[in-house]
N, CA, C and O atoms as a GROMACS GRO file, in nm:
protein
  460
    1GLN      N    1   3.373  -9.472  -7.471
    1GLN     CA    2   3.380  -9.460  -7.599
    1GLN      C    3   3.518  -9.486  -7.660
    1GLN      O    4   3.624  -9.439  -7.619
    2VAL      N    5   3.500  -9.576  -7.776
    2VAL     CA    6   3.645  -9.608  -7.829
    2VAL      C    7   3.673  -9.492  -7.945
    2VAL      O    8   3.584  -9.455  -8.022
    3GLN      N    9   3.797  -9.445  -7.946
    3GLN     CA   10   3.849  -9.362  -8.050
    3GLN      C   11   3.969  -9.428  -8.114
    3GLN      O   12   4.052  -9.497  -8.055
    4LEU      N   13   3.966  -9.391  -8.272
    4LEU     CA   14   4.080  -9.438  -8.324
    4LEU      C   15   4.177  -9.274  -8.340
    4LEU      O   16   4.131  -9.163  -8.365
    5MET      N   17   4.329  -9.316  -8.314
    5MET     CA   18   4.399  -9.205  -8.309
    5MET      C   19   4.509  -9.232  -8.398
    5MET      O   20   4.588  -9.325  -8.388
    6GLU      N   21   4.505  -9.131  -8.496
    6GLU     CA   22   4.634  -9.107  -8.599
    6GLU      C   23   4.746  -9.067  -8.538
    6GLU      O   24   4.749  -9.034  -8.419
    7SER      N   25   4.862  -9.066  -8.630
    7SER     CA   26   4.992  -9.009  -8.590
    7SER      C   27   5.070  -9.010  -8.700
    7SER      O   28   5.049  -9.094  -8.787
    8GLY      N   29   5.156  -8.933  -8.710
    8GLY     CA   30   5.282  -8.922  -8.815
    8GLY      C   31   5.276  -8.835  -8.918
    8GLY      O   32   5.370  -8.832  -8.997
    9GLY      N   33   5.162  -8.746  -8.934
    9GLY     CA   34   5.162  -8.636  -9.022
    9GLY      C   35   5.271  -8.528  -8.994
    9GLY      O   36   5.335  -8.528  -8.888
   10GLY      N   37   5.285  -8.450  -9.077
   10GLY     CA   38   5.390  -8.339  -9.072
   10GLY      C   39   5.409  -8.280  -9.221
   10GLY      O   40   5.338  -8.315  -9.315
   11LEU      N   41   5.525  -8.177  -9.233
   11LEU     CA   42   5.571  -8.134  -9.342
   11LEU      C   43   5.670  -8.210  -9.419
   11LEU      O   44   5.773  -8.252  -9.364
   12VAL      N   45   5.645  -8.229  -9.537
   12VAL     CA   46   5.732  -8.308  -9.617
   12VAL      C   47   5.769  -8.242  -9.754
   12VAL      O   48   5.680  -8.177  -9.809
   13GLN      N   49   5.878  -8.250  -9.808
   13GLN     CA   50   5.879  -8.198  -9.935
   13GLN      C   51   5.849  -8.279 -10.054
   13GLN      O   52   5.864  -8.401 -10.047
   14PRO      N   53   5.805  -8.220 -10.172
   14PRO     CA   54   5.753  -8.328 -10.275
   14PRO      C   55   5.883  -8.439 -10.322
   14PRO      O   56   5.996  -8.403 -10.356
   15GLY      N   57   5.842  -8.558 -10.314
   15GLY     CA   58   5.921  -8.667 -10.346
   15GLY      C   59   5.964  -8.740 -10.217
   15GLY      O   60   6.024  -8.847 -10.226
   16GLY      N   61   5.936  -8.685 -10.094
   16GLY     CA   62   5.950  -8.729  -9.967
   16GLY      C   63   5.853  -8.844  -9.928
   16GLY      O   64   5.770  -8.884 -10.009
   17SER      N   65   5.865  -8.892  -9.815
   17SER     CA   66   5.799  -9.014  -9.754
   17SER      C   67   5.749  -8.982  -9.607
   17SER      O   68   5.818  -8.909  -9.536
   18LEU      N   69   5.639  -9.034  -9.564
   18LEU     CA   70   5.584  -9.048  -9.442
   18LEU      C   71   5.520  -9.145  -9.406
   18LEU      O   72   5.435  -9.182  -9.487
   19ARG      N   73   5.531  -9.217  -9.287
   19ARG     CA   74   5.432  -9.316  -9.256
   19ARG      C   75   5.354  -9.283  -9.143
   19ARG      O   76   5.399  -9.254  -9.032
   20LEU      N   77   5.220  -9.289  -9.179
   20LEU     CA   78   5.110  -9.285  -9.084
   20LEU      C   79   5.060  -9.388  -9.010
   20LEU      O   80   5.046  -9.494  -9.071
   21SER      N   81   5.018  -9.385  -8.856
   21SER     CA   82   4.991  -9.509  -8.788
   21SER      C   83   4.850  -9.467  -8.730
   21SER      O   84   4.817  -9.350  -8.714
   22CYS      N   85   4.784  -9.556  -8.705
   22CYS     CA   86   4.615  -9.552  -8.650
   22CYS      C   87   4.613  -9.654  -8.559
   22CYS      O   88   4.647  -9.763  -8.605
   23THR      N   89   4.580  -9.650  -8.427
   23THR     CA   90   4.566  -9.740  -8.321
   23THR      C   91   4.425  -9.712  -8.254
   23THR      O   92   4.398  -9.595  -8.231
   24PRO      N   93   4.348  -9.793  -8.226
   24PRO     CA   94   4.221  -9.770  -8.127
   24PRO      C   95   4.249  -9.743  -7.982
   24PRO      O   96   4.337  -9.807  -7.925
   25SER      N   97   4.198  -9.674  -7.935
   25SER     CA   98   4.226  -9.624  -7.779
   25SER      C   99   4.218  -9.745  -7.691
   25SER      O  100   4.297  -9.757  -7.597
   26THR      N  101   4.134  -9.830  -7.716
   26THR     CA  102   4.089  -9.936  -7.622
   26THR      C  103   4.149 -10.061  -7.686
   26THR      O  104   4.112 -10.087  -7.801
   27SER      N  105   4.237 -10.142  -7.625
   27SER     CA  106   4.300 -10.253  -7.686
   27SER      C  107   4.203 -10.364  -7.713
   27SER      O  108   4.225 -10.441  -7.807
   28THR      N  109   4.098 -10.378  -7.640
   28THR     CA  110   4.008 -10.484  -7.675
   28THR      C  111   3.921 -10.451  -7.842
   28THR      O  112   3.861 -10.537  -7.906
   29PHE      N  113   3.936 -10.322  -7.877
   29PHE     CA  114   3.890 -10.299  -7.981
   29PHE      C  115   3.985 -10.346  -8.102
   29PHE      O  116   4.082 -10.275  -8.128
   30SER      N  117   3.962 -10.452  -8.170
   30SER     CA  118   4.069 -10.504  -8.250
   30SER      C  119   4.034 -10.450  -8.379
   30SER      O  120   3.919 -10.433  -8.418
   31ILE      N  121   4.173 -10.414  -8.466
   31ILE     CA  122   4.167 -10.391  -8.586
   31ILE      C  123   4.116 -10.519  -8.683
   31ILE      O  124   4.157 -10.634  -8.668
   32LEU      N  125   4.037 -10.484  -8.766
   32LEU     CA  126   3.969 -10.572  -8.852
   32LEU      C  127   3.982 -10.516  -8.995
   32LEU      O  128   4.091 -10.509  -9.051
   33ASN      N  129   3.875 -10.478  -9.049
   33ASN     CA  130   3.885 -10.407  -9.188
   33ASN      C  131   3.899 -10.268  -9.162
   33ASN      O  132   3.800 -10.218  -9.110
   34MET      N  133   3.988 -10.198  -9.182
   34MET     CA  134   4.040 -10.078  -9.174
   34MET      C  135   4.067  -9.994  -9.299
   34MET      O  136   4.119 -10.051  -9.395
   35ALA      N  137   4.037  -9.864  -9.306
   35ALA     CA  138   4.077  -9.787  -9.425
   35ALA      C  139   4.115  -9.646  -9.406
   35ALA      O  140   4.069  -9.589  -9.307
   36TRP      N  141   4.186  -9.586  -9.480
   36TRP     CA  142   4.233  -9.451  -9.476
   36TRP      C  143   4.159  -9.360  -9.583
   36TRP      O  144   4.138  -9.399  -9.697
   37PHE      N  145   4.122  -9.242  -9.540
   37PHE     CA  146   4.063  -9.132  -9.608
   37PHE      C  147   4.147  -8.994  -9.591
   37PHE      O  148   4.218  -8.973  -9.493
   38ARG      N  149   4.129  -8.901  -9.701
   38ARG     CA  150   4.181  -8.793  -9.646
   38ARG      C  151   4.098  -8.656  -9.724
   38ARG      O  152   4.023  -8.669  -9.820
   39GLN      N  153   4.124  -8.555  -9.674
   39GLN     CA  154   4.021  -8.446  -9.697
   39GLN      C  155   4.118  -8.330  -9.710
   39GLN      O  156   4.187  -8.288  -9.617
   40ALA      N  157   4.116  -8.282  -9.828
   40ALA     CA  158   4.179  -8.130  -9.855
   40ALA      C  159   4.092  -8.015  -9.813
   40ALA      O  160   3.971  -8.036  -9.822
   41PRO      N  161   4.131  -7.897  -9.768
   41PRO     CA  162   4.069  -7.777  -9.759
   41PRO      C  163   3.965  -7.751  -9.874
   41PRO      O  164   4.010  -7.736  -9.988
   42GLY      N  165   3.833  -7.745  -9.853
   42GLY     CA  166   3.728  -7.741  -9.916
   42GLY      C  167   3.678  -7.826 -10.008
   42GLY      O  168   3.601  -7.794 -10.099
   43GLN      N  169   3.725  -7.948  -9.983
   43GLN     CA  170   3.701  -8.066 -10.085
   43GLN      C  171   3.641  -8.181  -9.998
   43GLN      O  172   3.662  -8.187  -9.877
   44GLN      N  173   3.568  -8.271 -10.064
   44GLN     CA  174   3.507  -8.391 -10.015
   44GLN      C  175   3.617  -8.484  -9.961
   44GLN      O  176   3.729  -8.485 -10.011
   45ARG      N  177   3.580  -8.574  -9.844
   45ARG     CA  178   3.676  -8.663  -9.812
   45ARG      C  179   3.679  -8.781  -9.909
   45ARG      O  180   3.583  -8.833  -9.965
   46GLN      N  181   3.786  -8.808  -9.917
   46GLN     CA  182   3.831  -8.921 -10.042
   46GLN      C  183   3.860  -9.053  -9.966
   46GLN      O  184   3.904  -9.060  -9.852
   47TRP      N  185   3.832  -9.147 -10.041
   47TRP     CA  186   3.878  -9.293  -9.970
   47TRP      C  187   4.010  -9.294 -10.037
   47TRP      O  188   4.019  -9.250 -10.151
   48VAL      N  189   4.126  -9.348  -9.965
   48VAL     CA  190   4.261  -9.367 -10.027
   48VAL      C  191   4.296  -9.505 -10.020
   48VAL      O  192   4.346  -9.543 -10.126
   49ALA      N  193   4.287  -9.600  -9.925
   49ALA     CA  194   4.346  -9.713  -9.914
   49ALA      C  195   4.257  -9.800  -9.803
   49ALA      O  196   4.201  -9.747  -9.707
   50ALA      N  197   4.255  -9.932  -9.830
   50ALA     CA  198   4.176 -10.021  -9.732
   50ALA      C  199   4.254 -10.156  -9.723
   50ALA      O  200   4.323 -10.194  -9.818
   51ILE      N  201   4.243 -10.228  -9.611
   51ILE     CA  202   4.307 -10.336  -9.562
   51ILE      C  203   4.188 -10.428  -9.484
   51ILE      O  204   4.119 -10.386  -9.391
   52SER      N  205   4.181 -10.574  -9.545
   52SER     CA  206   4.089 -10.646  -9.465
   52SER      C  207   4.163 -10.708  -9.353
   52SER      O  208   4.283 -10.687  -9.338
   53SER      N  209   4.085 -10.792  -9.264
   53SER     CA  210   4.136 -10.853  -9.138
   53SER      C  211   4.234 -10.958  -9.197
   53SER      O  212   4.340 -10.987  -9.140
   54GLY      N  213   4.195 -11.009  -9.309
   54GLY     CA  214   4.324 -11.099  -9.362
   54GLY      C  215   4.430 -11.053  -9.428
   54GLY      O  216   4.515 -11.133  -9.466
   55GLY      N  217   4.444 -10.918  -9.453
   55GLY     CA  218   4.536 -10.859  -9.516
   55GLY      C  219   4.545 -10.811  -9.644
   55GLY      O  220   4.644 -10.754  -9.690
   56VAL      N  221   4.405 -10.841  -9.724
   56VAL     CA  222   4.392 -10.808  -9.846
   56VAL      C  223   4.387 -10.656  -9.864
   56VAL      O  224   4.327 -10.591  -9.778
   57THR      N  225   4.444 -10.596  -9.965
   57THR     CA  226   4.453 -10.450  -9.969
   57THR      C  227   4.405 -10.391 -10.088
   57THR      O  228   4.410 -10.457 -10.192
   58ASN      N  229   4.362 -10.286 -10.087
   58ASN     CA  230   4.298 -10.199 -10.220
   58ASN      C  231   4.319 -10.041 -10.209
   58ASN      O  232   4.297  -9.971 -10.110
   59TYR      N  233   4.363 -10.003 -10.326
   59TYR     CA  234   4.395  -9.847 -10.335
   59TYR      C  235   4.321  -9.789 -10.425
   59TYR      O  236   4.258  -9.844 -10.515
   60ASP      N  237   4.331  -9.647 -10.393
   60ASP     CA  238   4.241  -9.562 -10.502
   60ASP      C  239   4.360  -9.544 -10.603
   60ASP      O  240   4.477  -9.562 -10.571
   61ASP      N  241   4.318  -9.507 -10.728
   61ASP     CA  242   4.430  -9.508 -10.850
   61ASP      C  243   4.505  -9.370 -10.802
   61ASP      O  244   4.626  -9.376 -10.823
   62SER      N  245   4.470  -9.274 -10.756
   62SER     CA  246   4.547  -9.168 -10.733
   62SER      C  247   4.688  -9.190 -10.649
   62SER      O  248   4.789  -9.121 -10.666
   63VAL      N  249   4.679  -9.278 -10.574
   63VAL     CA  250   4.788  -9.340 -10.473
   63VAL      C  251   4.832  -9.452 -10.521
   63VAL      O  252   4.951  -9.461 -10.490
   64LYS      N  253   4.797  -9.546 -10.584
   64LYS     CA  254   4.828  -9.693 -10.627
   64LYS      C  255   4.983  -9.672 -10.678
   64LYS      O  256   5.017  -9.583 -10.755
   65CYS      N  257   5.055  -9.754 -10.629
   65CYS     CA  258   5.204  -9.766 -10.652
   65CYS      C  259   5.276  -9.665 -10.559
   65CYS      O  260   5.398  -9.676 -10.549
   66ARG      N  261   5.218  -9.576 -10.497
   66ARG     CA  262   5.287  -9.477 -10.412
   66ARG      C  263   5.289  -9.529 -10.257
   66ARG      O  264   5.384  -9.540 -10.180
   67PHE      N  265   5.157  -9.555 -10.239
   67PHE     CA  266   5.109  -9.572 -10.099
   67PHE      C  267   5.102  -9.731 -10.070
   67PHE      O  268   5.077  -9.819 -10.154
   68ASP      N  269   5.130  -9.748  -9.936
   68ASP     CA  270   5.121  -9.913  -9.888
   68ASP      C  271   5.055  -9.915  -9.764
   68ASP      O  272   5.112  -9.869  -9.665
   69ILE      N  273   4.926  -9.970  -9.758
   69ILE     CA  274   4.859  -9.987  -9.614
   69ILE      C  275   4.903 -10.125  -9.556
   69ILE      O  276   4.911 -10.222  -9.631
   70SER      N  277   4.932 -10.132  -9.426
   70SER     CA  278   4.968 -10.246  -9.371
   70SER      C  279   4.914 -10.236  -9.226
   70SER      O  280   4.873 -10.131  -9.178
   71LYS      N  281   4.918 -10.363  -9.158
   71LYS     CA  282   4.884 -10.370  -9.012
   71LYS      C  283   4.980 -10.470  -8.942
   71LYS      O  284   5.038 -10.562  -9.000
   72ASP      N  285   4.990 -10.441  -8.817
   72ASP     CA  286   5.052 -10.513  -8.719
   72ASP      C  287   4.940 -10.561  -8.618
   72ASP      O  288   4.882 -10.477  -8.550
   73ASP      N  289   4.914 -10.675  -8.609
   73ASP     CA  290   4.774 -10.729  -8.508
   73ASP      C  291   4.820 -10.721  -8.382
   73ASP      O  292   4.752 -10.692  -8.284
   74ALA      N  293   4.972 -10.755  -8.381
   74ALA     CA  294   5.022 -10.769  -8.247
   74ALA      C  295   5.020 -10.622  -8.162
   74ALA      O  296   5.005 -10.612  -8.040
   75LYS      N  297   5.036 -10.524  -8.248
   75LYS     CA  298   5.015 -10.392  -8.180
   75LYS      C  299   4.919 -10.324  -8.216
   75LYS      O  300   4.918 -10.202  -8.205
   76ASN      N  301   4.816 -10.395  -8.268
   76ASN     CA  302   4.681 -10.350  -8.310
   76ASN      C  303   4.695 -10.225  -8.364
   76ASN      O  304   4.641 -10.132  -8.305
   77THR      N  305   4.771 -10.199  -8.486
   77THR     CA  306   4.793 -10.071  -8.535
   77THR      C  307   4.783 -10.092  -8.696
   77THR      O  308   4.832 -10.191  -8.751
   78VAL      N  309   4.722  -9.997  -8.761
   78VAL     CA  310   4.732  -9.993  -8.921
   78VAL      C  311   4.820  -9.882  -8.931
   78VAL      O  312   4.834  -9.790  -8.850
   79TYR      N  313   4.883  -9.904  -9.052
   79TYR     CA  314   4.977  -9.789  -9.107
   79TYR      C  315   4.936  -9.763  -9.257
   79TYR      O  316   4.874  -9.844  -9.325
   80LEU      N  317   4.978  -9.644  -9.298
   80LEU     CA  318   4.998  -9.604  -9.429
   80LEU      C  319   5.125  -9.539  -9.468
   80LEU      O  320   5.146  -9.422  -9.438
   81GLN      N  321   5.217  -9.616  -9.540
   81GLN     CA  322   5.323  -9.584  -9.595
   81GLN      C  323   5.327  -9.497  -9.735
   81GLN      O  324   5.292  -9.548  -9.842
   82MET      N  325   5.367  -9.378  -9.726
   82MET     CA  326   5.328  -9.279  -9.818
   82MET      C  327   5.463  -9.244  -9.892
   82MET      O  328   5.542  -9.176  -9.826
   83ASN      N  329   5.498  -9.279 -10.012
   83ASN     CA  330   5.596  -9.246 -10.070
   83ASN      C  331   5.600  -9.173 -10.193
   83ASN      O  332   5.499  -9.185 -10.262
   84ASN      N  333   5.701  -9.094 -10.244
   84ASN     CA  334   5.692  -9.010 -10.367
   84ASN      C  335   5.565  -8.909 -10.342
   84ASN      O  336   5.471  -8.900 -10.422
   85LEU      N  337   5.574  -8.851 -10.249
   85LEU     CA  338   5.476  -8.737 -10.214
   85LEU      C  339   5.454  -8.638 -10.314
   85LEU      O  340   5.552  -8.597 -10.376
   86LYS      N  341   5.335  -8.592 -10.340
   86LYS     CA  342   5.314  -8.485 -10.419
   86LYS      C  343   5.224  -8.387 -10.362
   86LYS      O  344   5.147  -8.418 -10.271
   87PRO      N  345   5.232  -8.262 -10.415
   87PRO     CA  346   5.179  -8.146 -10.333
   87PRO      C  347   4.998  -8.178 -10.350
   87PRO      O  348   4.924  -8.127 -10.266
   88GLU      N  349   4.952  -8.246 -10.438
   88GLU     CA  350   4.831  -8.286 -10.435
   88GLU      C  351   4.781  -8.382 -10.327
   88GLU      O  352   4.661  -8.404 -10.310
   89ASP      N  353   4.883  -8.442 -10.252
   89ASP     CA  354   4.863  -8.544 -10.152
   89ASP      C  355   4.829  -8.464 -10.022
   89ASP      O  356   4.785  -8.517  -9.920
   90THR      N  357   4.851  -8.344 -10.034
   90THR     CA  358   4.820  -8.239  -9.893
   90THR      C  359   4.685  -8.237  -9.851
   90THR      O  360   4.590  -8.188  -9.911
   91ALA      N  361   4.686  -8.295  -9.739
   91ALA     CA  362   4.518  -8.326  -9.684
   91ALA      C  363   4.522  -8.366  -9.536
   91ALA      O  364   4.631  -8.403  -9.492
   92VAL      N  365   4.429  -8.365  -9.466
   92VAL     CA  366   4.427  -8.430  -9.347
   92VAL      C  367   4.360  -8.569  -9.367
   92VAL      O  368   4.248  -8.592  -9.413
   93TYR      N  369   4.467  -8.672  -9.314
   93TYR     CA  370   4.452  -8.812  -9.322
   93TYR      C  371   4.368  -8.864  -9.204
   93TYR      O  372   4.404  -8.843  -9.088
   94TYR      N  373   4.246  -8.939  -9.236
   94TYR     CA  374   4.181  -9.010  -9.134
   94TYR      C  375   4.194  -9.163  -9.146
   94TYR      O  376   4.198  -9.216  -9.257
   95CYS      N  377   4.201  -9.236  -9.029
   95CYS     CA  378   4.140  -9.381  -9.037
   95CYS      C  379   4.020  -9.410  -9.009
   95CYS      O  380   3.967  -9.334  -8.927
   96LYS      N  381   3.952  -9.500  -9.052
   96LYS     CA  382   3.807  -9.537  -9.018
   96LYS      C  383   3.787  -9.674  -9.028
   96LYS      O  384   3.864  -9.739  -9.098
   97THR      N  385   3.681  -9.737  -8.960
   97THR     CA  386   3.646  -9.860  -8.946
   97THR      C  387   3.497  -9.848  -8.917
   97THR      O  388   3.446  -9.740  -8.891
   98ILE      N  389   3.426  -9.968  -8.922
   98ILE     CA  390   3.288 -10.004  -8.923
   98ILE      C  391   3.285 -10.114  -8.802
   98ILE      O  392   3.362 -10.210  -8.812
   99ARG      N  393   3.210 -10.107  -8.703
   99ARG     CA  394   3.180 -10.201  -8.600
   99ARG      C  395   3.058 -10.206  -8.550
   99ARG      O  396   3.017 -10.125  -8.466
  100ARG      N  397   2.979 -10.317  -8.606
  100ARG     CA  398   2.820 -10.339  -8.540
  100ARG      C  399   2.739 -10.213  -8.614
  100ARG      O  400   2.655 -10.144  -8.555
  101GLY      N  401   2.775 -10.197  -8.737
  101GLY     CA  402   2.701 -10.084  -8.800
  101GLY      C  403   2.741  -9.936  -8.757
  101GLY      O  404   2.675  -9.838  -8.791
  102VAL      N  405   2.830  -9.931  -8.697
  102VAL     CA  406   2.872  -9.776  -8.646
  102VAL      C  407   3.000  -9.730  -8.697
  102VAL      O  408   3.097  -9.802  -8.673
  103ASP      N  409   3.015  -9.632  -8.756
  103ASP     CA  410   3.147  -9.577  -8.810
  103ASP      C  411   3.232  -9.524  -8.703
  103ASP      O  412   3.180  -9.467  -8.607
  104TYR      N  413   3.365  -9.540  -8.713
  104TYR     CA  414   3.444  -9.502  -8.619
  104TYR      C  415   3.543  -9.418  -8.691
  104TYR      O  416   3.573  -9.461  -8.802
  105TRP      N  417   3.596  -9.315  -8.656
  105TRP     CA  418   3.681  -9.216  -8.747
  105TRP      C  419   3.779  -9.177  -8.625
  105TRP      O  420   3.746  -9.181  -8.506
  106GLY      N  421   3.900  -9.140  -8.674
  106GLY     CA  422   4.003  -9.064  -8.597
  106GLY      C  423   3.986  -8.924  -8.600
  106GLY      O  424   3.895  -8.895  -8.677
  107GLU      N  425   4.045  -8.812  -8.539
  107GLU     CA  426   4.055  -8.698  -8.550
  107GLU      C  427   4.123  -8.646  -8.676
  107GLU      O  428   4.085  -8.543  -8.734
  108GLY      N  429   4.229  -8.726  -8.718
  108GLY     CA  430   4.305  -8.685  -8.850
  108GLY      C  431   4.424  -8.631  -8.810
  108GLY      O  432   4.436  -8.575  -8.700
  109THR      N  433   4.522  -8.643  -8.898
  109THR     CA  434   4.650  -8.597  -8.873
  109THR      C  435   4.689  -8.522  -9.027
  109THR      O  436   4.648  -8.570  -9.132
  110LEU      N  437   4.756  -8.426  -9.023
  110LEU     CA  438   4.760  -8.328  -9.116
  110LEU      C  439   4.905  -8.360  -9.194
  110LEU      O  440   5.013  -8.368  -9.136
  111VAL      N  441   4.885  -8.373  -9.321
  111VAL     CA  442   5.017  -8.416  -9.421
  111VAL      C  443   5.018  -8.298  -9.504
  111VAL      O  444   4.922  -8.272  -9.577
  112THR      N  445   5.129  -8.218  -9.497
  112THR     CA  446   5.142  -8.094  -9.578
  112THR      C  447   5.300  -8.124  -9.666
  112THR      O  448   5.412  -8.126  -9.615
  113VAL      N  449   5.262  -8.146  -9.818
  113VAL     CA  450   5.376  -8.153  -9.905
  113VAL      C  451   5.416  -8.021  -9.982
  113VAL      O  452   5.337  -7.975 -10.065
  114SER      N  453   5.522  -7.968  -9.960
  114SER     CA  454   5.547  -7.832  -9.996
  114SER      C  455   5.688  -7.832  -9.984
  114SER      O  456   5.750  -7.901  -9.904
  115SER      N  457   5.750  -7.734 -10.085
  115SER     CA  458   5.878  -7.718 -10.088
  115SER      C  459   5.890  -7.571 -10.008
  115SER      O  460   5.999  -7.519  -9.989
   0.00000   0.00000   0.00000
C-alpha cells in the first residue's frame, strides 16, 4: 500500500515561515499532479495549492502571494513554502494525489501559528 508522508509542520509565530514536504513511501510511485489541502478543527478540508506534472501551479486566494508549491522530481518530493503565516493558517496540512481513479492522502502535519 503506497502512502504519502508529510513533514515540516510545527509551531511558528505570526509572520513566520515554514516549508512542508510530501514524499510517497514507494519510489516507484512518482509524483505527478499533486495538491495540498488543510483542515482546521471543526472545519471542512480546504484546497490550498496544486502543481501539475509539468510544474504549472495554482493557489487558493487565501494563500495566493504567500505560499509557493514546488516539486523536485529527482527527490520525488513536493513542497509547500509558507510565508507570512497568519493565525488563520493554523490547520493540519495534507498532501494528496489521484492515481488510476484512487485518492491518496497523507496523514497530515500540524501547523500552528500563534504568539
